[in-house]
C-alpha positions as CSV (number, residue, x, y, z in Angstrom):
1,M,59.7,3.5,43.8
2,N,59.4,3.2,47.5
3,I,59.7,0.2,49.8
4,R,56.0,0.2,50.5
5,T,55.2,-0.2,46.9
6,I,57.6,-3.1,46.5
7,A,56.2,-4.8,49.6
8,Y,52.7,-4.6,48.2
9,L,53.9,-6.1,45.0
10,L,55.7,-9.0,46.7
11,F,52.5,-9.7,48.8
12,F,50.4,-10.0,45.7
13,C,52.9,-12.1,43.8
14,A,52.9,-14.5,46.8
15,T,49.1,-14.5,47.0
16,F,48.8,-15.6,43.4
17,S,51.4,-18.3,43.5
18,L,50.0,-21.8,43.1
19,N,50.9,-25.0,44.9
20,A,50.5,-28.5,43.7
21,R,48.9,-31.1,45.9
22,D,51.1,-33.8,47.5
23,N,51.6,-37.0,45.6
24,N,51.9,-40.1,47.8
25,L,51.4,-42.8,45.1
26,K,54.3,-45.0,43.9
27,T,54.2,-48.0,41.6
28,A,56.3,-51.2,41.7
29,E,57.6,-50.3,38.3
30,S,58.8,-46.9,39.4
31,H,60.4,-48.3,42.5
32,Q,62.4,-50.7,40.5
33,L,63.4,-47.8,38.2
34,A,64.6,-45.6,41.0
35,Q,66.7,-48.5,42.4
36,G,68.3,-49.3,39.0
37,K,71.3,-47.9,37.2
38,K,71.0,-46.2,33.9
39,Q,73.7,-46.1,31.2
40,L,74.5,-42.4,30.4
41,N,75.1,-42.6,26.6
42,T,76.5,-39.1,26.2
43,P,77.2,-38.3,22.6
44,G,80.8,-37.4,21.8
45,I,82.2,-33.9,21.6
46,Q,80.0,-31.7,19.4
47,P,82.7,-29.7,17.6
48,E,80.2,-27.3,16.0
49,V,79.7,-25.7,19.3
50,F,83.1,-24.0,19.0
51,E,82.0,-22.2,15.9
52,M,79.0,-20.9,17.9
53,L,81.3,-19.3,20.5
54,D,83.4,-16.2,20.3
55,L,86.8,-17.8,21.1
56,S,88.5,-14.4,21.1
57,R,87.0,-13.6,24.5
58,K,89.2,-13.3,27.5
59,G,89.5,-16.6,29.3
60,L,88.9,-18.8,26.2
61,E,92.5,-18.7,25.0
62,K,93.2,-22.4,25.7
63,V,89.8,-23.4,24.2
64,K,90.7,-21.5,21.0
65,S,94.2,-22.9,20.6
66,S,93.1,-26.5,21.3
67,Y,90.2,-26.1,18.8
68,E,92.5,-24.7,16.1
69,E,94.9,-27.6,16.6
70,G,92.0,-30.0,16.1
71,N,92.1,-31.3,19.6
72,F,88.4,-31.1,20.4
73,N,88.7,-33.1,23.6
74,A,91.2,-30.7,25.1
75,A,89.1,-27.7,23.9
76,A,86.0,-29.1,25.6
77,E,87.9,-29.8,28.8
78,A,89.3,-26.2,28.8
79,L,85.8,-24.9,28.1
80,L,84.4,-26.8,31.1
81,E,87.2,-25.5,33.3
82,Y,86.4,-22.0,32.1
83,Y,82.8,-22.2,33.1
84,K,83.6,-23.8,36.5
85,N,85.8,-20.8,37.2
86,R,83.7,-18.1,35.6
87,T,82.7,-15.5,38.2
88,F,81.9,-12.3,36.3
89,I,78.3,-13.4,35.3
90,K,75.7,-13.1,38.0
91,H,72.4,-14.8,38.1
92,P,69.7,-12.9,40.0
93,D,67.7,-16.0,40.8
94,V,70.4,-18.4,42.0
95,E,72.7,-18.0,45.0
96,L,74.6,-21.2,45.7
97,Q,75.5,-20.2,49.2
98,S,71.9,-20.0,50.3
99,I,69.9,-22.6,48.4
100,K,66.7,-23.8,50.0
101,I,64.4,-26.5,48.8
102,S,60.8,-26.7,49.9
103,E,59.1,-29.9,50.8
104,E,57.0,-29.7,47.6
105,E,60.1,-29.2,45.4
106,Q,61.9,-32.1,47.2
107,K,58.9,-34.3,46.3
108,W,58.9,-33.2,42.7
109,A,62.7,-34.0,42.5
110,D,62.3,-37.4,44.2
111,D,59.3,-38.3,42.1
112,A,61.2,-37.4,39.0
113,M,63.8,-40.0,39.9
114,S,61.2,-42.7,39.1
115,H,59.9,-40.7,36.1
116,H,56.7,-39.4,37.8
117,F,56.9,-35.9,36.4
118,F,55.2,-32.8,37.8
119,A,54.0,-31.5,34.4
120,H,50.8,-29.6,35.4
121,K,49.4,-28.5,38.7
122,G,45.9,-29.5,37.6
123,Y,46.8,-33.2,37.2
124,Q,48.0,-34.6,40.5
125,P,49.3,-37.1,41.5
126,S,51.9,-36.9,38.7
127,F,51.7,-39.3,35.9
128,F,54.3,-42.1,35.3
129,Y,56.0,-41.5,31.9
130,G,57.7,-44.9,31.8
131,Q,61.0,-46.5,32.5
132,D,61.9,-45.7,28.9
133,I,60.6,-42.1,29.0
134,D,57.7,-41.6,26.6
135,W,57.7,-37.8,26.0
136,E,54.7,-38.2,23.7
137,Y,52.6,-39.8,26.5
138,W,49.3,-37.9,26.7
139,P,47.3,-39.4,29.6
140,V,44.6,-36.7,29.5
141,K,43.9,-35.0,26.2
142,D,44.5,-31.5,27.5
143,N,47.0,-29.5,25.4
144,E,48.3,-27.7,28.5
145,L,49.4,-31.0,30.0
146,R,51.3,-32.0,26.8
147,W,52.8,-28.5,26.4
148,Q,53.9,-28.1,30.1
149,L,55.5,-31.5,30.2
150,H,58.2,-29.9,28.0
151,R,58.8,-27.2,30.5
152,H,60.6,-29.7,32.8
153,K,59.4,-28.1,36.0
154,W,61.0,-30.8,38.1
155,W,64.6,-30.2,36.8
156,S,65.3,-27.1,38.8
157,P,64.1,-28.9,42.0
158,M,66.4,-31.8,41.1
159,G,69.2,-29.2,40.9
160,K,68.3,-27.8,44.3
161,A,68.1,-31.3,45.8
162,Y,71.6,-32.0,44.4
163,R,73.2,-28.9,45.8
164,V,71.5,-29.4,49.2
165,S,72.2,-33.1,49.5
166,G,75.3,-33.6,47.4
167,D,73.8,-36.8,46.2
168,E,75.0,-37.6,42.7
169,K,71.9,-39.5,41.8
170,Y,70.1,-36.3,41.1
171,A,72.9,-35.0,38.7
172,R,73.1,-38.4,37.0
173,E,69.4,-38.6,36.4
174,W,69.2,-35.0,35.2
175,V,71.9,-35.7,32.6
176,F,70.1,-38.9,31.6
177,Q,66.7,-37.1,31.2
178,Y,68.3,-34.1,29.4
179,L,70.0,-36.4,26.8
180,D,66.9,-38.5,26.5
181,W,64.7,-35.5,25.8
182,I,67.1,-34.2,23.1
183,K,67.2,-37.6,21.4
184,K,63.4,-38.0,21.4
185,N,62.3,-34.5,20.6
186,P,64.2,-33.2,17.6
187,L,63.5,-29.9,16.1
188,M,62.5,-30.5,12.5
189,A,61.7,-28.2,9.5
190,T,58.1,-28.6,8.6
191,N,55.9,-27.5,5.7
192,D,52.1,-27.7,6.2
193,K,51.6,-28.1,2.5
194,D,53.5,-31.4,2.6
195,M,51.6,-32.8,5.6
196,G,49.3,-34.9,3.4
197,N,52.3,-36.8,1.9
198,I,54.0,-38.0,5.1
199,S,53.7,-41.3,7.0
200,E,51.8,-41.8,10.1
201,K,55.0,-42.0,12.1
202,E,56.3,-38.7,10.6
203,A,52.9,-37.1,11.3
204,R,53.2,-38.1,14.9
205,E,56.7,-36.7,15.1
206,V,55.6,-33.4,13.7
207,E,52.7,-33.3,16.1
208,N,55.0,-33.9,19.0
209,M,57.4,-31.2,17.8
210,K,54.6,-28.6,17.9
211,F,54.2,-29.4,21.6
212,A,57.9,-29.7,22.5
213,W,59.1,-26.7,20.5
214,R,56.2,-24.2,21.0
215,P,58.0,-20.8,21.6
216,L,56.6,-20.4,25.1
217,E,57.9,-23.8,26.2
218,V,61.2,-23.1,24.5
219,S,61.5,-19.9,26.5
220,H,60.7,-21.7,29.8
221,R,63.7,-24.1,29.1
222,L,65.9,-21.2,28.0
223,Q,65.4,-19.4,31.3
224,D,65.4,-22.4,33.7
225,Q,68.4,-24.1,32.1
226,T,70.6,-21.2,33.2
227,G,69.9,-22.1,36.8
228,Q,70.2,-25.8,36.1
229,F,73.6,-25.1,34.6
230,I,74.8,-23.6,37.8
231,Y,73.3,-26.3,40.0
232,F,74.8,-29.2,38.2
233,L,78.1,-27.8,36.8
234,S,80.3,-29.1,39.6
235,S,79.0,-32.7,39.2
236,P,81.4,-35.3,37.6
237,H,78.4,-36.2,35.5
238,F,78.6,-32.8,33.9
239,T,81.4,-33.9,31.5
240,P,83.2,-32.0,28.8
241,E,81.2,-34.0,26.2
242,F,77.9,-33.2,27.9
243,L,78.8,-29.5,28.1
244,T,79.2,-29.4,24.3
245,V,75.8,-31.1,23.9
246,F,74.2,-28.7,26.4
247,L,75.5,-25.6,24.7
248,T,74.6,-26.7,21.2
249,N,71.1,-27.5,22.3
250,Y,70.9,-24.2,24.2
251,H,72.0,-22.2,21.2
252,K,69.2,-23.9,19.1
253,H,66.7,-22.9,21.7
254,A,67.6,-19.2,21.6
255,E,67.6,-19.1,17.8
256,R,64.2,-20.8,17.8
257,I,62.8,-17.9,19.8
258,L,64.2,-15.2,17.6
259,D,62.7,-16.8,14.5
260,N,59.3,-17.6,16.2
261,Y,58.3,-15.0,18.7
262,S,54.6,-15.1,19.6
263,E,52.6,-12.3,17.9
264,R,51.4,-10.5,21.1
265,G,50.4,-10.7,24.7
266,N,52.0,-12.2,27.7
267,H,53.6,-15.0,25.7
268,L,55.6,-12.5,23.8
269,L,56.7,-10.8,27.0
270,F,57.8,-14.1,28.5
271,E,59.8,-15.0,25.4
272,A,61.6,-11.7,25.2
273,Q,62.5,-11.6,28.9
274,R,64.0,-15.2,28.7
275,V,66.0,-14.4,25.5
276,I,67.5,-11.6,27.6
277,Y,68.5,-14.2,30.1
278,A,70.1,-16.3,27.4
279,G,72.2,-13.4,26.0
280,A,73.2,-12.2,29.4
281,F,74.1,-15.5,31.0
282,F,76.0,-17.0,28.0
283,P,77.8,-14.0,26.5
284,E,80.3,-16.4,25.1
285,F,78.0,-17.2,22.2
286,K,78.6,-15.0,19.1
287,N,74.9,-14.4,18.8
288,A,74.5,-13.5,22.5
289,P,74.5,-9.7,21.9
290,K,71.8,-10.2,19.3
291,W,69.6,-12.3,21.7
292,R,69.9,-9.7,24.4
293,E,69.2,-6.7,22.1
294,S,66.2,-8.5,20.6
295,G,64.6,-9.2,24.0
296,I,65.3,-5.7,25.3
297,N,63.8,-4.1,22.1
298,V,60.7,-6.3,22.4
299,L,60.1,-5.4,26.1
300,N,60.9,-1.7,25.6
301,N,58.3,-1.6,22.8
302,E,55.7,-3.9,24.3
303,I,55.6,-2.1,27.7
304,K,54.2,0.9,25.6
305,V,51.8,-1.3,23.6
306,Q,50.5,-3.6,26.4
307,V,50.2,-1.2,29.3
308,F,47.4,1.4,29.4
309,D,47.9,5.0,30.7
310,D,46.4,4.0,34.0
311,G,49.0,1.2,34.5
312,F,46.9,-1.8,33.7
313,Q,48.1,-4.5,31.3
314,Y,45.8,-4.7,28.4
315,E,44.6,-8.3,29.0
316,L,42.8,-6.9,32.1
317,D,43.4,-10.1,34.1
318,P,44.9,-9.8,37.6
319,H,47.0,-12.9,37.1
320,Y,48.4,-11.7,33.7
321,H,48.9,-8.2,35.1
322,L,51.1,-9.6,38.0
323,A,52.9,-11.9,35.6
324,S,53.7,-9.0,33.3
325,I,55.1,-7.0,36.3
326,N,57.2,-10.0,37.2
327,I,58.5,-10.3,33.6
328,F,59.5,-6.6,33.4
329,I,61.2,-6.7,36.8
330,R,63.1,-9.9,36.1
331,A,64.5,-8.4,32.9
332,L,65.7,-5.4,35.0
333,Q,67.2,-7.7,37.7
334,M,69.3,-9.5,35.1
335,A,70.3,-6.2,33.7
336,D,71.2,-4.8,37.1
337,A,73.2,-8.0,38.0
338,N,75.3,-7.8,34.8
339,G,75.7,-4.1,34.1
340,F,73.3,-3.2,31.3
341,R,70.4,-1.4,33.2
342,N,71.1,1.7,31.0
343,E,69.6,-0.2,28.0
344,F,66.1,0.3,29.6
345,P,64.9,3.9,29.4
346,K,63.4,5.8,32.3
347,S,60.0,5.5,30.7
348,Y,60.2,1.7,31.2
349,T,60.7,1.9,35.0
350,D,58.1,4.7,35.2
351,T,55.5,2.5,33.5
352,L,56.5,-0.4,35.7
353,E,55.8,1.7,38.8
354,K,52.4,2.7,37.4
355,M,51.6,-1.0,37.0
356,M,52.4,-1.7,40.7
357,M,50.4,1.3,41.8
358,A,47.5,0.0,39.7
359,V,47.4,-3.1,41.8
360,I,47.3,-1.1,45.0
361,D,44.5,1.2,43.6
362,V,42.1,-1.8,43.2
363,S,43.0,-3.5,46.5
364,F,41.1,-3.5,49.7
365,P,42.8,-2.4,52.9
366,D,43.5,-6.0,53.8
367,Y,45.4,-6.4,50.5
368,T,42.7,-8.6,48.9
369,M,41.3,-7.8,45.4
370,P,37.7,-7.8,44.2
371,C,38.5,-10.1,41.3
């Protein structure tokens, strides 16, 4: 694959990126919220997390001995120290030494401090979700608005704002919102046959779960929280107790995907690629090899199913075609960064190059497209 091909690809990806309009509205309520102090009611140590981890791995010796002695606090402290000093895992999307935050991202981060959340590009200015965050708030009855709220698009900008400014208010608020989301959006077992026998409150909780835990939204969080982990890890608000909560919740997310992949299309590709991120970024989990293998198998299979011989993705939509290219590339980038590129066959990269050339084949000399 030559440099020219890659340059064309980057140009088209940039062309299709979407920007949200500026939001200059503030309410008196949100101003008071931003100025106030929140109590971070972090749950205690979640000891079940240690059973999810492979404590025989190098570097986790102190975690293992403390856990086996029943000293969960010491085990959590050792685990946090391990992650703060871990250097062998690379993240292709995050480089702490060169973090930049756009004016738009800074706005999303600052608005989020007052619980004005950038949930959907089509609904700006952002809606106010309340001092006591109402994750079920549905100001416009558009499913996409409700789904995308649970992607937490403002959390990574908060992380960037924290690393650029060093202001602990961003880390504190992120931890607050993270815990608040877990508390108010539990994953529940449901049976459609029993839906007629539940209370109105229970029915509302089930409805909310179907928005909060749809596989595509779960996969968004699965990917983005790897970067947020890096951004906020050094903060004093990222405590040993919070670490065990974070990892327990993260494990639940990965398992949710494996049991509930979308049947087909770009959703399936997104979910598989993000499961690869989970398995690669947190190899300490016992199930991490299974996550990574699952995602790789799906992508290796779907690139044959979803891409025609001429290189076009079968949904025949330029946006989804470019999104699919991005998915396949991001999986390779994570593999390259962490030493498992060989798990993708040559046919995978050959097809990916075909997809890039397909974009060039339907482009005008000025790099625009007829559709």
